[in-house]
C-alpha positions in Angstrom: 21.1 27.1 72.9 18.1 28.1 71.2 16.6 24.7 71.0 18.3 23.7 74.4 16.4 26.5 75.9 13.0 25.7 74.1 13.5 22.2 75.4 14.4 23.3 79.1 10.8 25.4 78.9 9.3 22.5 77.4 10.0 19.9 80.1 8.7 22.4 82.6 5.4 23.2 80.8 5.2 19.2 80.6 5.3 18.9 84.6 2.5 21.4 85.1 0.3 19.6 82.3 0.8 16.3 84.3 0.1 18.1 87.4 -3.3 19.3 85.7 -3.9 15.6 84.0 -3.3 14.4 87.7 -6.1 16.3 89.4 -8.9 14.6 86.9 -10.1 13.2 90.3 -10.8 16.1 91.7 -12.9 17.3 88.6 -9.6 19.4 87.2 -10.2 21.6 90.8 -6.7 23.0 91.6 -7.5 25.9 93.8 -5.5 26.1 96.8 -3.0 22.9 96.4 -0.3 24.8 97.0 3.3 25.2 95.1 5.0 22.0 95.6 9.1 21.5 95.3 8.2 19.9 91.9 6.2 22.8 90.9 8.4 25.0 92.2 11.5 23.6 90.1 9.4 23.4 87.1 8.9 27.1 87.3 12.7 27.6 87.6 13.3 25.6 84.6 10.8 27.7 82.6 12.5 30.8 83.6 15.9 29.3 82.6 14.5 27.8 79.3 12.9 31.4 78.3 16.3 33.1 79.0 18.7 30.6 77.2 16.3 31.0 74.0 16.2 34.5 74.3 19.7 35.2 74.5 20.5 33.0 71.5 18.1 35.0 69.4 19.4 38.3 70.2 22.4 39.2 68.3 24.7 41.7 69.1 24.8 45.1 66.8 26.8 44.4 63.9 26.5 40.5 64.3 24.5 38.5 62.5 24.1 36.1 59.3 23.6 37.2 55.7 20.3 39.3 55.5 17.3 38.0 54.5 16.2 38.7 50.4 15.1 42.4 49.4 11.4 42.6 49.1 12.3 42.9 45.3 14.3 40.0 45.0 12.5 37.5 47.0 10.8 34.6 45.6 6.8 34.8 45.4 6.6 31.4 47.2 8.9 32.5 50.3 6.8 35.7 50.6 3.9 33.7 50.9 5.2 31.1 53.2 6.2 34.7 55.6 2.3 36.0 54.9 1.0 32.3 56.3 3.6 32.3 59.0 2.9 35.5 60.7 -0.8 35.4 60.2 -0.7 32.2 62.3 1.5 34.1 64.8 -1.0 36.7 64.8 -3.9 34.3 65.4 -2.2 32.8 68.3 -2.1 36.3 69.5 -5.4 37.1 69.1 -6.7 33.6 70.6 -4.5 34.8 74.2 -6.9 37.5 75.5 -10.1 36.4 73.3 -9.6 33.2 75.9 -10.2 35.2 79.1 -13.9 36.2 78.0 -14.0 32.5 78.4 -12.7 31.6 81.7 -13.9 33.8 84.1 -17.0 31.6 84.8 -15.4 28.7 85.7 -12.5 30.7 87.3 -14.8 32.6 89.3 -16.6 29.5 90.7 -13.5 27.4 91.3 -11.8 30.3 93.6 -15.2 31.6 95.1 -14.7 35.4 93.4 -16.5 37.9 93.5 -17.1 40.1 90.9 -15.1 43.0 91.9 -12.3 40.1 92.4 -12.9 38.6 89.1 -12.1 42.3 87.6 -8.5 42.1 87.8 -8.5 39.5 85.5 -8.7 41.1 82.3 -7.7 44.3 83.8 -4.1 42.7 84.6 -3.9 41.5 81.2 -4.6 44.2 79.5 -2.1 46.7 81.4 0.2 43.4 80.5 -0.8 44.4 76.8 0.2 47.9 76.9 3.6 47.4 78.8 4.0 44.3 76.2 3.3 46.9 72.9 5.8 49.8 74.7 8.5 47.0 75.3 7.8 44.7 72.6 7.7 47.9 69.9 11.0 49.4 71.0 12.7 46.0 71.3 11.9 45.5 67.6 13.9 48.7 66.6 16.9 47.7 69.0 17.3 43.9 68.6 15.2 43.3 65.6 11.8 42.2 64.6 12.4 38.5 64.0 14.4 38.0 67.5 11.3 39.9 69.3 8.9 37.8 67.5 10.6 34.5 69.0 10.7 36.0 72.5 7.0 36.7 72.6 6.4 33.0 71.3 8.7 31.9 73.8 6.6 33.6 76.8 3.5 32.0 75.0 5.0 28.5 75.6 6.1 29.5 79.2 2.4 31.0 80.6 0.5 28.1 79.2 1.0 26.8 82.9 -1.5 29.5 83.8 -3.9 26.5 83.1 -2.2 24.9 86.5 -1.8 27.8 88.8 -2.9 26.7 92.2 -3.7 30.4 93.4 -5.6 33.5 91.7 -2.7 35.1 92.5 -0.7 33.3 90.3 -2.9 33.3 87.4 -3.0 37.1 87.3 0.5 37.0 87.4 1.0 34.4 84.4 -1.8 36.5 82.5 -0.1 40.0 82.8 2.8 38.1 81.3 0.9 36.7 78.6 -0.5 39.9 77.8 3.0 41.5 77.3 3.9 39.1 75.0 0.7 39.6 73.1 1.3 43.1 73.1 4.7 42.8 72.1 4.0 40.7 68.9 1.4 42.8 67.2 2.9 45.7 66.1 6.2 43.9 65.3 4.3 41.6 62.7 3.4 44.6 61.0 6.7 46.2 60.8 8.2 42.9 59.5 5.6 42.8 56.9 5.9 46.4 55.7 9.5 45.7 54.9 9.5 42.0 53.8 6.9 42.8 51.4 7.1 44.4 47.9 4.8 47.8 47.0 1.4 47.0 45.5 -0.9 44.9 47.1 0.7 44.8 50.7 -1.5 47.0 52.0 -4.7 45.0 51.3 -2.5 42.2 52.4 -1.7 43.4 55.4 -5.5 44.9 56.3 -6.9 41.6 55.7 -4.2 40.0 57.8 -5.0 42.2 60.8 -8.8 41.8 60.5 -9.4 38.4 59.7 -6.8 36.9 62.4 -8.4 39.2 64.8 -11.9 37.2 64.1 -10.2 34.2 63.7 -8.6 34.4 67.3 -11.8 34.6 68.9 -13.9 32.3 66.9 -10.9 29.7 67.4 -10.5 30.5 71.1 -14.7 30.2 71.2 -14.5 26.7 69.7 -12.4 25.1 72.0 -14.1 26.5 74.8 -17.6 25.2 73.6 -16.1 21.5 73.2 -13.4 21.5 76.0 -15.1 23.5 78.9 -17.6 21.1 79.5 -15.5 18.2 79.4 -12.7 19.1 81.8 -13.2 22.6 82.7 -11.8 26.2 81.9 -8.1 25.5 83.1 -7.7 23.3 79.8 -8.0 26.2 77.2 -4.4 27.5 78.0 -3.0 24.0 77.6 -5.3 22.9 74.2 -3.0 26.2 72.8 0.3 24.5 73.7 0.6 23.1 70.4 -0.2 26.0 68.4 2.2 27.6 70.2 5.0 24.7 69.5 4.0 24.8 65.8 4.7 28.6 65.9 8.4 28.0 67.3 9.0 25.3 65.0 8.4 27.5 62.1 10.9 30.1 63.4 13.0 29.0 60.3 10.6 30.9 57.7 10.5 33.9 59.6 13.6 35.9 58.1 15.2 39.5 59.7 14.1 42.5 57.8 17.1 42.8 55.3 16.1 47.0 55.5 16.6 46.5 59.8 19.9 44.2 59.2 21.2 47.0 56.9 20.8 49.8 59.0 21.8 48.0 61.9 25.3 48.8 61.4 25.0 52.5 62.0 25.9 53.6 65.2 23.4 56.8 65.8 20.5 55.0 67.6 17.2 56.9 67.1 15.4 57.5 70.6 11.7 56.7 71.4 11.4 60.5 72.1 11.6 61.0 68.5 8.3 60.0 67.5 7.3 63.5 69.7 10.2 65.4 67.6 8.8 67.7 64.6 8.2 65.8 61.8 7.0 62.9 63.7 4.9 64.8 66.3 1.8 65.4 63.7 1.8 61.4 62.9 2.3 60.1 66.3 -0.3 62.6 67.8 -3.0 61.8 64.9 -2.3 57.7 65.0 -2.8 58.3 69.3 -5.6 59.9 69.0 -7.2 57.4 66.3 -6.2 54.3 68.7 -7.2 55.6 71.7 -10.8 56.5 70.3 -11.0 52.9 69.4 -10.2 51.9 72.7 -12.8 53.9 74.2 -15.7 52.0 72.1 -14.3 49.0 72.3 -12.9 48.1 75.4 -15.5 51.2 77.0 -19.0 51.0 75.3 -19.1 47.8 73.6 -17.7 45.9 76.9 -21.3 46.9 78.7 -23.7 47.0 75.4 -24.3 43.4 75.7 -25.4 43.9 79.4 -27.6 47.1 78.6 -29.2 45.1 75.8 -30.5 42.5 77.8 -31.2 44.6 80.4 -33.3 46.9 78.5 -36.0 43.9 77.3 -36.6 40.3 78.2 -36.6 39.6 74.4 -33.2 41.8 73.7 -30.7 40.3 71.6 -27.9 38.1 74.2 -24.7 38.6 74.7 -23.9 35.6 72.7 -25.7 36.7 69.9 -23.5 40.0 69.7 -20.3 38.1 70.2 -21.3 36.0 67.0 -22.2 39.2 64.9 -19.2 41.1 65.9 -17.3 38.2 64.5 -19.3 37.7 61.5 -19.3 41.2 60.5 -15.1 41.8 60.9 -15.4 39.6 57.3 -16.9 41.2 55.0 -15.8 44.9 56.9 -12.5 43.9 56.7 -12.4 42.8 53.1 -14.0 45.9 52.0 -11.8 48.2 54.3 -8.4 46.3 52.3 -10.3 47.0 48.9 -10.4 50.5 49.6 -7.3 50.8 51.5 -5.5 50.2 48.5 -7.1 51.0 45.7 -8.8 54.8 46.9 -7.4 56.1 49.7 -5.5 55.1 52.9 -7.2 58.2 55.3 -10.2 58.2 53.0 -10.7 54.4 54.5 -9.8 55.4 58.0 -12.2 58.8 58.1 -15.0 56.4 56.9 -14.9 53.8 59.2 -14.6 56.0 61.9 -17.8 57.8 60.5 -19.3 54.6 60.3 -18.5 54.4 64.4 -19.8 58.0 65.0 -22.9 57.7 63.3 -23.9 54.3 65.3 -23.3 56.3 68.5 -25.3 58.6 67.3 -28.0 56.5 66.3 -27.8 54.5 69.2 -27.8 58.0 71.7 -31.0 58.8 69.6 -33.3 55.8 69.9 -31.8 54.6 73.2 -31.8 50.4 74.3 -36.3 50.7 74.3 -36.1 52.0 70.9 -37.6 50.3 67.8 -35.6 46.7 67.6 -34.9 47.0 63.8 -33.2 50.4 64.1 -31.9 49.1 67.6 -30.3 45.9 65.5 -29.1 48.2 62.5 -27.1 50.6 65.4 -25.5 47.4 66.5 -24.6 46.0 63.2 -22.7 49.3 62.1 -21.2 49.9 65.5 -19.3 46.4 65.1 -19.0 47.1 61.4 -17.4 50.1 61.8 -14.9 49.4 64.8 -14.0 46.4 63.3 -12.8 48.5 60.1 -10.8 50.9 62.7 -8.7 48.2 64.4 -8.0 46.4 61.3 -6.5 49.8 59.6 -5.0 51.0 62.6 -2.0 48.7 62.4 -1.0 48.4 58.9 -1.2 52.6 58.4 1.4 53.2 61.6 3.8 50.8 59.9 3.7 52.7 56.5 3.7 56.2 57.3 6.7 55.6 59.8 10.7 55.7 58.6 11.8 52.3 59.5 14.1 53.5 62.4 11.6 54.1 64.5 8.8 51.7 63.2 8.6 49.4 65.6 8.4 51.6 68.8 5.9 53.6 66.6 3.7 50.5 66.7 3.8 49.8 69.9 3.5 52.8 71.0 -0.2 52.9 69.2 -0.9 49.5 70.2 -0.3 50.6 73.7 -2.5 53.8 73.3 -5.4 51.7 71.7 -5.7 49.0 74.8 -5.0 51.6 77.4 -8.8 52.4 76.7 -9.5 49.4 78.5 -7.8 50.3 81.7 -10.0 53.5 82.1 -12.9 53.0 79.5 -14.8 50.3 81.7 -14.7 52.5 85.1 -15.5 55.7 83.6 -18.3 54.2 81.1 -19.6 52.3 84.0 -19.7 55.8 86.2 -21.1 57.2 83.0 -24.0 54.5 83.1 -25.1 54.8 87.0 -27.0 58.2 86.3 -30.4 58.3 84.5 -30.5 58.1 80.4 -27.0 56.5 80.9 -26.5 54.6 77.6 -27.2 57.6 75.2 -25.0 59.5 77.5 -22.4 57.2 77.2 -22.8 56.4 73.4 -22.3 60.6 73.1 -19.0 60.4 75.3 -17.0 57.8 73.2 -18.6 59.5 69.7 -16.9 63.2 70.3 -13.5 61.5 70.4 -14.4 59.2 67.5 -14.8 62.1 65.6 -12.3 64.5 66.5 -9.8 61.3 66.0 -11.3 60.8 61.9 -11.4 64.7 61.9 -7.6 64.6 62.8 -7.0 62.0 59.9 -8.9 63.7 57.2 -7.0 66.9 58.0 -3.4 66.3 59.4 -3.0 62.5 58.5 -0.1 61.2 56.6 -0.5 59.2 52.9 1.1 56.4 52.8 1.5 55.1 49.2 -0.3 51.9 48.5 1.5 51.6 44.8 4.8 52.9 45.7 7.3 53.9 43.6 8.6 50.7 41.8 12.3 51.7 41.7 12.8 54.5 44.3 10.8 53.0 47.0 14.3 51.8 48.8 15.8 54.8 48.3 13.1 57.2 50.0 13.3 55.0 52.9 17.1 55.6 53.1 16.7 59.0 52.7 13.9 59.2 55.4 15.7 57.3 57.9 18.9 59.8 57.2 16.8 62.6 58.3 15.4 61.2 61.1 18.5 60.1 62.3 20.1 63.3 61.6 17.2 64.7 63.6 18.0 62.7 66.6 21.8 63.7 66.6 21.0 67.2 66.5 18.5 67.0 69.6 20.8 64.7 71.5 23.3 68.0 70.8 21.4 70.5 71.7 20.6 68.2 75.4 24.3 67.8 75.9 24.1 63.9 75.7 26.7 63.8 72.8 29.4 66.0 72.0 28.9 68.1 69.0 
């Protein structure tokens, strides 16, 4: 049933690929060609295929085969395969939003779009990631980690037809769905990693995985854009990722379901999403939300406008391309150091350090301005990228480790959604600030404040996940935590009158 659905989806996508190839005589411009009957039939095949395959991977409660081996008994080779496959999944996941930066110029020219119209593309895509993170995180706790990852992969496969959409409205719809898939996969991968790897180096592996796949996804998208866009235009970037998505789906046998999730699924009590804001979990949720939101404001708000501000300040200033290159390059050593500190020193301490680095960079930019000393300005920019790269590498693994299994996926989805929500109101807010005199300095101070507060909240009220973990009691401790959370949810339901006492 699963492969039948994959076959239907591939047939629909293949028809769109052929339409794209057939447009070579028009320089691959498909704007306003209209949706033919064949294209509508291909879209129907894609929708049907995704639904059939999705139904195949979602098992009813209490059903399913044997659970995956527990982390302590799983072979080292199987763990390495899992790390490799999930890292590849995150790489594909990160390529999707990174591609948006490279397709906008060609899309704007083909559809004759203005600046306000093209701005809808990242807005819609990021809004899709927010919805996807919330839905995907919750689905991970309801239908399973493996099923959610595969459904996101199927959506990746179906939405590659974005490269053949003849209207800008159709592209926006596809980008919204693609954003939902990208947002839904990210927190689920961290939850599965937490439950499938033994304590010890797990935290360092997850932090490295988070940082390096973000860097690799951007660099892969940039490389494809540099090679393919001059030859066939912007549309080919979506179809060029099709083989990677097919490889990910083919590797699904190496993505086992979490043994811990399989064991707890047989229980009848379901923990509601509102548990994130009840009693013991409320502090964790507020602290994680503040940290994620502060990063979103800095990254999606301030850094989005930084290249244009630097270039406008001086004709010899740093170009946008150089800034993007530096951000990717500096993510590698930054994430290595973050992983080492997270494992060897302190999870909370590491998060505070990288928040402090970000604040220090913003304060330095506020002090020198865009027209200040070039060496100091360059140092501030490097420090800013180093700090934000560490923050985003830490927030996902930290969230997965501090929440119990019963709500781990929901919590990860919430944190990811809050961080990406900075892309919804961060740019308009910073754009408004930048319209005033002394704008860059004011904007730097504006986004430095929530990051400073978030770092302080982590230092004072953040939880402390154990990097090493008890050698024999980790599973027992997780079970106790889940029982406490479930008991609390039952009591809350009784108080609300939704279940009988």
